[in-house]
N, C-alpha and C positions, 0 to 999 in steps of 0.2 A: 832915781837915776843912780848909777854906780859911780863911785869916786875912789881914786887911789889917793890916800892921805898919808902924810907924815905926822906921827903922833909921839908924845912923850908920856912915860909912866914910870912908876917905881915898881920894880919886880923883885919878889921874894924868891930867892933860890934856897930850897930846903937843904939842911945839912947833909942828907944822904946823897945829894947830887953834886956836891962841891968838887969832887974829883973828876967829873965829866967835862967835855968841851963846853965852855961857858956860852958861846954863841948858840949852840944847839939846845942847851938847857933853857936858856932865856926864850928862844923862839918857841920851844915846846910849851913852856909855862904860859906865855902870852896866848898861844893858840888855844890851850885848854881853858884859860880864863875868859877870853874875849869872843871867840868864834861862836856865832849864834846868839850872842847877847845884844842888848839894845841900850844905847846911851842917847837920850833925846837930843842932845846938842850935837852929836856926831852922826848917829844913824844906827843901822843894823850891821853888825860886824859879819862880813862874809868870810874873810880870811886875813890872817896876819902873814905877810909874805916875806919880810926880810927885816933883820935887825941891822940898823945903821950905825949905832954908836952905843957903847956901854961905858958909863961913868965909873968912878971909884966906888967900891963896895962899902957899905956901912954896916956895923954890928949894933945890935940893940941888946943891952944886958938882959939875960934871962931867955933869949931866943937864940938858938944855935944857927939860925939862917943868916944869909948875907943879903942885904937890900941894895939893888943897883938902880941908878937913874938910867933909863934906856930910851933911845930914840929909835922908832921902827916904822915900817910901812905897812899899811893895811888897806884892804878893799872893803868899802862900806856901801850899803844901799840906803839912800835917803829918799823916802817917799814924800810926795806933796799932794794935797788935794787937787783934783782936776788933771793930774799928770797921767799921760797915756803910757801904759806899761804892756809888756808882753810876758806871757807865762804859759804854763802847760796844765791842762786839766788832769788832776790826780784822783778825783773822786766825784761821782754824781749821786745826788739824792733826790727825793721827791720835792725838796724845797730849793734846790739849786746845785751849783757846782763849786768845788774847792779848786783853786788855781794856785799852783806852786810858783812862787816868785824867787826861788832859790832857798834861802834859809827860813822862809816864812810862807804860810799859805794865806790866800785871800778868799773871800766869799763872793760868789756871783749868784745873787738871789734870782729865782725864776722870774720875778717881776722886772728884773733888770736885763734880761736876755734879749727880749724882742717885744714889739707891740702886739704880737700874736699871742694866742692862748698856748701855753706850753703843757705838753703831756709828758709824763715820766714813764719810760719803758724800762721797768725794773729788771726784766729778764736780760736785756742787752745793755743795761746801765746807761741809757741815753735820755737826754732831754730833747724832745722833738717839737718843733714849731708846727701848730695844727694846719695852717694853710699852705705854707711854702714847703713843708716837710724837711726843712733844714734841721740839723740836729747837732748836739754837743755830746761828745763821748770822751772817756778817759784816753789820754794820749794826744788829744787835739791841742794844737797851738792856738792861742787866742790873743787878741789885742783888745784891751779894755781901758776904761778911765777910772781912776781912784775917786770915789765919791764919799767915802767915810774912812776915817783914820784915827785909831785910838791905840797907841803903842804903850805897852806895859813893860817898863824897865825891869821890875822885880821878877815878873813871870812872863817872859817873851811869848810863851804858848797861849797866854790869855789875851794877847793883842788882837784887835779887830780891824780888818781892812775890808771895806766894801767896794765892789766894782760894778760898773755898768757897761753894757754893750749896745745900748739903745740909741746910738747916734751913728751917722754915716762915717765910714772909715774904721769902724770897730766891728769885731766879730771873730769867728774862727778863721784860720788861714784859708780854708776852703771857701767860706763865704766871701772873704775879701777878694779872692781870685775870681770868683763868679762875678762880683760887682765890677771888677776891673775889666773883665772881658765884655760885660754889658756896655760899659762906658766906651770902650774901644770900638765896639760895634756901632754905637750911636754916632761916634765921631767919623766913622768911615762912610756912613750913609748919607 
């Protein structure tokens, strides 16, 4: 789930940027340091949006920079096991699909797509269900459940997020629309 949070940190403003607008420099430094990073107790930083308060600067002997206590707003993504999320397919392979959740990708293994046997159509980059002929392709919106979560603070790209779509109410937006129409048809009959 996405959260808008108010956080505090100490920000180092390098000496070559001391003549610039302080708010803009601090926002820029925070964005460079935090966006795309992971802090287990906070989440995955999506964006630093606003600097709220800048305290008095401190000098440290031997370092020409100024350190400021800063209060700021950020948007973070906190994932939890069994959480239902929505994302977009960014790549398909013979073993599954990679789903973009914004700053990080998750893996949807072929065994977690459907109860049906899945074929990989390499030419068209699609994962196709053998019986129903439903498929997943790059650009498809999907709704899935988080079933594995291993976030790596030091190397965010090494984080592992596993997804499943093998439950009702989960799947591509096309599949969900088809299921909705089927249920609507049953209710009218």
